[in-house]
py3Dmol code that shows the C-alpha trace and the ligand (Angstrom):
import py3Dmol

protein = """\
ATOM      1  CA  UNK A   1      26.857  -8.319 -13.592  1.00  0.00           C
ATOM      2  CA  UNK A   2      25.773  -5.714 -16.158  1.00  0.00           C
ATOM      3  CA  UNK A   3      22.441  -4.102 -15.242  1.00  0.00           C
ATOM      4  CA  UNK A   4      20.996  -5.306 -18.557  1.00  0.00           C
ATOM      5  CA  UNK A   5      21.180  -8.872 -17.172  1.00  0.00           C
ATOM      6  CA  UNK A   6      18.857  -8.071 -14.255  1.00  0.00           C
ATOM      7  CA  UNK A   7      15.476  -8.558 -16.011  1.00  0.00           C
ATOM      8  CA  UNK A   8      16.357 -12.149 -16.968  1.00  0.00           C
ATOM      9  CA  UNK A   9      17.027 -12.905 -13.304  1.00  0.00           C
ATOM     10  CA  UNK A  10      13.458 -11.999 -12.414  1.00  0.00           C
ATOM     11  CA  UNK A  11      11.371 -12.975 -15.441  1.00  0.00           C
ATOM     12  CA  UNK A  12       7.987 -13.075 -13.680  1.00  0.00           C
ATOM     13  CA  UNK A  13       8.334  -9.722 -11.932  1.00  0.00           C
ATOM     14  CA  UNK A  14       9.692  -8.160 -15.103  1.00  0.00           C
ATOM     15  CA  UNK A  15       6.727  -9.434 -17.130  1.00  0.00           C
ATOM     16  CA  UNK A  16       4.306  -8.023 -14.533  1.00  0.00           C
ATOM     17  CA  UNK A  17       5.961  -4.618 -14.765  1.00  0.00           C
ATOM     18  CA  UNK A  18       6.288  -4.430 -18.559  1.00  0.00           C
ATOM     19  CA  UNK A  19       3.278  -6.377 -19.868  1.00  0.00           C
ATOM     20  CA  UNK A  20       0.701  -5.269 -17.332  1.00  0.00           C
ATOM     21  CA  UNK A  21      -3.082  -5.369 -18.023  1.00  0.00           C
ATOM     22  CA  UNK A  22      -3.119  -1.550 -17.910  1.00  0.00           C
ATOM     23  CA  UNK A  23      -0.585  -1.429 -20.733  1.00  0.00           C
ATOM     24  CA  UNK A  24      -2.526  -3.994 -22.747  1.00  0.00           C
ATOM     25  CA  UNK A  25      -5.615  -1.837 -22.237  1.00  0.00           C
ATOM     26  CA  UNK A  26      -3.713   1.200 -23.505  1.00  0.00           C
ATOM     27  CA  UNK A  27      -2.599  -0.769 -26.544  1.00  0.00           C
ATOM     28  CA  UNK A  28      -6.092  -1.918 -27.492  1.00  0.00           C
ATOM     29  CA  UNK A  29      -7.852   1.259 -26.365  1.00  0.00           C
ATOM     30  CA  UNK A  30     -10.015  -0.396 -23.680  1.00  0.00           C
ATOM     31  CA  UNK A  31      -8.567   1.508 -20.711  1.00  0.00           C
ATOM     32  CA  UNK A  32     -11.284   3.946 -19.605  1.00  0.00           C
ATOM     33  CA  UNK A  33     -10.419   7.590 -20.025  1.00  0.00           C
ATOM     34  CA  UNK A  34     -10.894   8.207 -16.281  1.00  0.00           C
ATOM     35  CA  UNK A  35      -8.359   5.512 -15.396  1.00  0.00           C
ATOM     36  CA  UNK A  36      -5.899   6.871 -17.916  1.00  0.00           C
ATOM     37  CA  UNK A  37      -6.333  10.420 -16.625  1.00  0.00           C
ATOM     38  CA  UNK A  38      -5.820   9.282 -13.034  1.00  0.00           C
ATOM     39  CA  UNK A  39      -2.626   7.582 -14.115  1.00  0.00           C
ATOM     40  CA  UNK A  40      -1.488  10.777 -15.921  1.00  0.00           C
ATOM     41  CA  UNK A  41      -2.019  12.951 -12.837  1.00  0.00           C
ATOM     42  CA  UNK A  42      -0.241  10.462 -10.594  1.00  0.00           C
ATOM     43  CA  UNK A  43       2.612  10.091 -13.056  1.00  0.00           C
ATOM     44  CA  UNK A  44       3.046  13.872 -13.175  1.00  0.00           C
ATOM     45  CA  UNK A  45       3.556  13.748  -9.412  1.00  0.00           C
ATOM     46  CA  UNK A  46       5.980  10.866  -9.795  1.00  0.00           C
ATOM     47  CA  UNK A  47       8.028  12.787 -12.369  1.00  0.00           C
ATOM     48  CA  UNK A  48       8.282  15.714  -9.935  1.00  0.00           C
ATOM     49  CA  UNK A  49       9.532  13.315  -7.248  1.00  0.00           C
ATOM     50  CA  UNK A  50      11.946  11.715  -9.706  1.00  0.00           C
ATOM     51  CA  UNK A  51      13.381  15.119 -10.664  1.00  0.00           C
ATOM     52  CA  UNK A  52      14.079  15.832  -6.990  1.00  0.00           C
ATOM     53  CA  UNK A  53      15.878  12.483  -6.640  1.00  0.00           C
ATOM     54  CA  UNK A  54      17.767  12.818  -9.915  1.00  0.00           C
ATOM     55  CA  UNK A  55      18.965  16.395  -9.342  1.00  0.00           C
ATOM     56  CA  UNK A  56      20.451  15.308  -6.025  1.00  0.00           C
ATOM     57  CA  UNK A  57      21.988  12.217  -7.609  1.00  0.00           C
ATOM     58  CA  UNK A  58      23.605  14.486 -10.222  1.00  0.00           C
ATOM     59  CA  UNK A  59      25.075  16.563  -7.418  1.00  0.00           C
ATOM     60  CA  UNK A  60      26.824  13.540  -5.896  1.00  0.00           C
ATOM     61  CA  UNK A  61      27.606  11.570  -9.067  1.00  0.00           C
ATOM     62  CA  UNK A  62      31.139  11.011 -10.315  1.00  0.00           C
ATOM     63  CA  UNK A  63      32.309  13.057 -13.281  1.00  0.00           C
ATOM     64  CA  UNK A  64      31.611  10.426 -16.037  1.00  0.00           C
ATOM     65  CA  UNK A  65      27.953  10.046 -14.961  1.00  0.00           C
ATOM     66  CA  UNK A  66      27.185  13.774 -14.916  1.00  0.00           C
ATOM     67  CA  UNK A  67      26.260  14.266 -18.570  1.00  0.00           C
ATOM     68  CA  UNK A  68      23.639  11.520 -18.760  1.00  0.00           C
ATOM     69  CA  UNK A  69      22.109  12.544 -15.424  1.00  0.00           C
ATOM     70  CA  UNK A  70      22.026  16.228 -16.364  1.00  0.00           C
ATOM     71  CA  UNK A  71      20.451  15.423 -19.743  1.00  0.00           C
ATOM     72  CA  UNK A  72      17.843  13.309 -17.995  1.00  0.00           C
ATOM     73  CA  UNK A  73      17.071  16.087 -15.518  1.00  0.00           C
ATOM     74  CA  UNK A  74      16.462  18.539 -18.374  1.00  0.00           C
ATOM     75  CA  UNK A  75      14.157  15.971 -19.993  1.00  0.00           C
ATOM     76  CA  UNK A  76      12.209  15.636 -16.732  1.00  0.00           C
ATOM     77  CA  UNK A  77      11.706  19.409 -16.573  1.00  0.00           C
ATOM     78  CA  UNK A  78      10.386  19.306 -20.166  1.00  0.00           C
ATOM     79  CA  UNK A  79       8.160  16.398 -19.204  1.00  0.00           C
ATOM     80  CA  UNK A  80       6.598  18.429 -16.404  1.00  0.00           C
ATOM     81  CA  UNK A  81       5.756  21.103 -18.980  1.00  0.00           C
ATOM     82  CA  UNK A  82       4.228  18.403 -21.185  1.00  0.00           C
ATOM     83  CA  UNK A  83       2.071  17.217 -18.271  1.00  0.00           C
ATOM     84  CA  UNK A  84       0.919  20.795 -17.639  1.00  0.00           C
ATOM     85  CA  UNK A  85      -0.118  21.160 -21.272  1.00  0.00           C
ATOM     86  CA  UNK A  86      -1.944  17.832 -21.124  1.00  0.00           C
ATOM     87  CA  UNK A  87      -3.677  18.857 -17.924  1.00  0.00           C
ATOM     88  CA  UNK A  88      -5.001  21.988 -19.610  1.00  0.00           C
ATOM     89  CA  UNK A  89      -6.131  20.093 -22.707  1.00  0.00           C
ATOM     90  CA  UNK A  90      -7.827  17.325 -20.682  1.00  0.00           C
ATOM     91  CA  UNK A  91      -9.069  19.547 -17.800  1.00  0.00           C
ATOM     92  CA  UNK A  92      -7.082  17.638 -15.156  1.00  0.00           C
ATOM     93  CA  UNK A  93      -6.127  18.897 -11.695  1.00  0.00           C
ATOM     94  CA  UNK A  94      -2.420  18.194 -11.260  1.00  0.00           C
ATOM     95  CA  UNK A  95      -2.643  19.110  -7.578  1.00  0.00           C
ATOM     96  CA  UNK A  96      -4.911  16.130  -6.803  1.00  0.00           C
ATOM     97  CA  UNK A  97      -3.645  14.186  -3.776  1.00  0.00           C
ATOM     98  CA  UNK A  98      -1.064  11.482  -4.315  1.00  0.00           C
ATOM     99  CA  UNK A  99      -2.572   7.983  -4.184  1.00  0.00           C
ATOM    100  CA  UNK A 100      -0.944   5.319  -1.966  1.00  0.00           C
ATOM    101  CA  UNK A 101       1.220   3.768  -4.719  1.00  0.00           C
ATOM    102  CA  UNK A 102       2.530   7.230  -5.664  1.00  0.00           C
ATOM    103  CA  UNK A 103       3.335   7.992  -2.035  1.00  0.00           C
ATOM    104  CA  UNK A 104       5.042   4.614  -1.618  1.00  0.00           C
ATOM    105  CA  UNK A 105       7.146   5.215  -4.734  1.00  0.00           C
ATOM    106  CA  UNK A 106       8.107   8.674  -3.406  1.00  0.00           C
ATOM    107  CA  UNK A 107       9.184   7.031  -0.141  1.00  0.00           C
ATOM    108  CA  UNK A 108      11.321   4.574  -2.119  1.00  0.00           C
ATOM    109  CA  UNK A 109      12.952   7.488  -3.980  1.00  0.00           C
ATOM    110  CA  UNK A 110      13.681   9.112  -0.605  1.00  0.00           C
ATOM    111  CA  UNK A 111      15.386   5.930   0.562  1.00  0.00           C
ATOM    112  CA  UNK A 112      17.380   5.806  -2.673  1.00  0.00           C
ATOM    113  CA  UNK A 113      18.378   9.424  -2.137  1.00  0.00           C
ATOM    114  CA  UNK A 114      20.013   8.259   1.088  1.00  0.00           C
ATOM    115  CA  UNK A 115      21.571   5.179  -0.569  1.00  0.00           C
ATOM    116  CA  UNK A 116      25.050   5.086  -2.069  1.00  0.00           C
ATOM    117  CA  UNK A 117      25.540   6.356  -5.629  1.00  0.00           C
ATOM    118  CA  UNK A 118      26.036   2.898  -7.254  1.00  0.00           C
ATOM    119  CA  UNK A 119      22.745   1.661  -5.763  1.00  0.00           C
ATOM    120  CA  UNK A 120      20.958   4.842  -6.826  1.00  0.00           C
ATOM    121  CA  UNK A 121      22.280   4.545 -10.396  1.00  0.00           C
ATOM    122  CA  UNK A 122      21.107   0.934 -10.679  1.00  0.00           C
ATOM    123  CA  UNK A 123      17.706   2.048  -9.378  1.00  0.00           C
ATOM    124  CA  UNK A 124      17.451   4.898 -11.883  1.00  0.00           C
ATOM    125  CA  UNK A 125      18.372   2.598 -14.758  1.00  0.00           C
ATOM    126  CA  UNK A 126      15.661   0.159 -13.586  1.00  0.00           C
ATOM    127  CA  UNK A 127      13.060   2.949 -13.409  1.00  0.00           C
ATOM    128  CA  UNK A 128      13.745   4.008 -16.976  1.00  0.00           C
ATOM    129  CA  UNK A 129      14.319   0.579 -18.518  1.00  0.00           C
ATOM    130  CA  UNK A 130      11.005  -0.647 -17.103  1.00  0.00           C
ATOM    131  CA  UNK A 131       9.307   2.307 -18.736  1.00  0.00           C
ATOM    132  CA  UNK A 132      11.018   1.814 -22.065  1.00  0.00           C
ATOM    133  CA  UNK A 133      10.038  -1.853 -22.241  1.00  0.00           C
ATOM    134  CA  UNK A 134       6.528  -1.226 -20.912  1.00  0.00           C
ATOM    135  CA  UNK A 135       5.680   1.409 -23.499  1.00  0.00           C
ATOM    136  CA  UNK A 136       7.478  -0.350 -26.328  1.00  0.00           C
ATOM    137  CA  UNK A 137       5.172  -3.305 -25.627  1.00  0.00           C
ATOM    138  CA  UNK A 138       2.114  -1.023 -25.707  1.00  0.00           C
ATOM    139  CA  UNK A 139       2.865   0.179 -29.250  1.00  0.00           C
ATOM    140  CA  UNK A 140       1.074   0.567 -31.577  1.00  0.00           C
ATOM    141  CA  UNK A 141      -1.623   1.833 -29.273  1.00  0.00           C
ATOM    142  CA  UNK A 142      -5.253   2.335 -30.165  1.00  0.00           C
ATOM    143  CA  UNK A 143      -5.793   5.914 -31.281  1.00  0.00           C
ATOM    144  CA  UNK A 144      -6.911   7.668 -28.051  1.00  0.00           C
ATOM    145  CA  UNK A 145      -3.575   6.893 -26.445  1.00  0.00           C
ATOM    146  CA  UNK A 146      -1.247   6.852 -29.413  1.00  0.00           C
ATOM    147  CA  UNK A 147       0.526  10.152 -28.627  1.00  0.00           C
ATOM    148  CA  UNK A 148       1.415   8.903 -25.153  1.00  0.00           C
ATOM    149  CA  UNK A 149       2.928   5.673 -26.381  1.00  0.00           C
ATOM    150  CA  UNK A 150       4.894   7.644 -28.955  1.00  0.00           C
ATOM    151  CA  UNK A 151       6.170   9.936 -26.207  1.00  0.00           C
ATOM    152  CA  UNK A 152       7.844   7.036 -24.342  1.00  0.00           C
ATOM    153  CA  UNK A 153       9.014   5.171 -27.388  1.00  0.00           C
ATOM    154  CA  UNK A 154      10.772   8.133 -29.038  1.00  0.00           C
ATOM    155  CA  UNK A 155      14.190   7.040 -30.379  1.00  0.00           C
ATOM    156  CA  UNK A 156      16.126   9.258 -27.969  1.00  0.00           C
ATOM    157  CA  UNK A 157      14.659   7.488 -24.957  1.00  0.00           C
ATOM    158  CA  UNK A 158      16.381   4.162 -25.724  1.00  0.00           C
ATOM    159  CA  UNK A 159      19.676   6.048 -26.045  1.00  0.00           C
ATOM    160  CA  UNK A 160      19.125   7.660 -22.660  1.00  0.00           C
ATOM    161  CA  UNK A 161      18.478   4.266 -21.049  1.00  0.00           C
ATOM    162  CA  UNK A 162      21.664   2.904 -22.657  1.00  0.00           C
ATOM    163  CA  UNK A 163      23.592   5.872 -21.224  1.00  0.00           C
ATOM    164  CA  UNK A 164      22.226   5.136 -17.763  1.00  0.00           C
ATOM    165  CA  UNK A 165      23.275   1.478 -18.137  1.00  0.00           C
ATOM    166  CA  UNK A 166      26.826   2.565 -18.951  1.00  0.00           C
ATOM    167  CA  UNK A 167      26.888   4.853 -15.902  1.00  0.00           C
ATOM    168  CA  UNK A 168      25.517   2.100 -13.650  1.00  0.00           C
ATOM    169  CA  UNK A 169      27.895  -0.546 -15.027  1.00  0.00           C
ATOM    170  CA  UNK A 170      30.871   1.721 -14.357  1.00  0.00           C
ATOM    171  CA  UNK A 171      29.919   1.772 -10.655  1.00  0.00           C
ATOM    172  CA  UNK A 172      28.449  -1.644  -9.802  1.00  0.00           C
ATOM    173  CA  UNK A 173      26.010  -1.768  -6.893  1.00  0.00           C
ATOM    174  CA  UNK A 174      26.719  -4.174  -4.021  1.00  0.00           C
ATOM    175  CA  UNK A 175      23.244  -5.725  -4.168  1.00  0.00           C
ATOM    176  CA  UNK A 176      21.805  -4.931  -7.596  1.00  0.00           C
ATOM    177  CA  UNK A 177      19.006  -7.517  -7.522  1.00  0.00           C
ATOM    178  CA  UNK A 178      17.703  -6.135  -4.266  1.00  0.00           C
ATOM    179  CA  UNK A 179      17.232  -2.591  -5.510  1.00  0.00           C
ATOM    180  CA  UNK A 180      16.004  -3.906  -8.866  1.00  0.00           C
ATOM    181  CA  UNK A 181      13.293  -5.909  -7.070  1.00  0.00           C
ATOM    182  CA  UNK A 182      12.194  -2.874  -5.062  1.00  0.00           C
ATOM    183  CA  UNK A 183      11.855  -0.655  -8.121  1.00  0.00           C
ATOM    184  CA  UNK A 184      10.062  -3.297 -10.196  1.00  0.00           C
ATOM    185  CA  UNK A 185       7.578  -3.891  -7.361  1.00  0.00           C
ATOM    186  CA  UNK A 186       6.909  -0.128  -7.184  1.00  0.00           C
ATOM    187  CA  UNK A 187       6.299  -0.046 -10.948  1.00  0.00           C
ATOM    188  CA  UNK A 188       3.808  -2.953 -10.769  1.00  0.00           C
ATOM    189  CA  UNK A 189       1.985  -1.237  -7.893  1.00  0.00           C
ATOM    190  CA  UNK A 190       1.795   1.966  -9.963  1.00  0.00           C
ATOM    191  CA  UNK A 191       0.147   0.171 -12.917  1.00  0.00           C
ATOM    192  CA  UNK A 192      -2.175  -1.669 -10.487  1.00  0.00           C
ATOM    193  CA  UNK A 193      -3.223   1.699  -9.068  1.00  0.00           C
ATOM    194  CA  UNK A 194      -3.997   3.035 -12.553  1.00  0.00           C
ATOM    195  CA  UNK A 195      -6.081  -0.003 -13.423  1.00  0.00           C
ATOM    196  CA  UNK A 196      -7.980   0.164 -10.112  1.00  0.00           C
ATOM    197  CA  UNK A 197      -8.841   3.804 -10.837  1.00  0.00           C
ATOM    198  CA  UNK A 198     -10.951   2.585 -13.757  1.00  0.00           C
TER     199      UNK A 198
END
"""
ligand_1 = """\
14
MP5
C 8.775 6.589 -15.321
C 7.599 7.310 -15.148
C 9.804 6.967 -16.309
N 7.340 8.427 -15.850
N 6.656 6.857 -14.268
C 6.885 5.738 -13.567
C 5.855 5.281 -12.584
N 8.010 5.034 -13.727
C 8.947 5.448 -14.579
O 10.289 8.218 -16.058
P 10.576 9.239 -17.272
O 11.749 9.940 -16.784
O 9.317 9.998 -17.337
O 10.870 8.434 -18.491
"""
view = py3Dmol.view(width=600, height=400)
view.addModel(protein, "pdb")
view.setStyle({"model": 0}, {"cartoon": {"style": "trace"}})
view.addModel(ligand_1, "xyz")
view.setStyle({"model": 1}, {"stick": {}})
view.zoomTo()
view.show()
């Protein structure tokens, strides 16, 4: 089964992850600034955790998957710089403690680091495809959050997700729905955390 078929297998979970109340609040501008800033700080931590996972996945990936994983790792490094600039502009402390959903997602990434490469590739595709669909649904956002929505809906991002799908489809996971479910649940919990922070 191609990874792109996974969302249709779990329509309710997918809707929760990609059309979450937090995202609707970003779109219409009703998410409080404090909730949004909490989400930004937690997401900066997540991106650091994801870079750790992805760099190690690159190290063990087969030759055809290297380019897309390496390109993604470079993008994650740039994203950390972007978060640092945002933190300065918005006076945020990026060293704030990780909240429970962030810690749980980091633990999932650790388990995926120990999983086989096909499972890890399906997981990484799910992480990024959820984000692409989530932010695409939040566009066009009300003005305070417009630049963020634009960041995750930039044209290159869809191409990256398509590249990850090709890499994952070349090495099918034994139990793709299982890892898909785990990642989607972690994404929903992350949005729930952001909303609760408001
Ligand atoms: C991504 C992210 C996407 N930044 N945060 C969460 C909770 N899930 C997925 O990662 P990227 O690489 O920043 O697009």
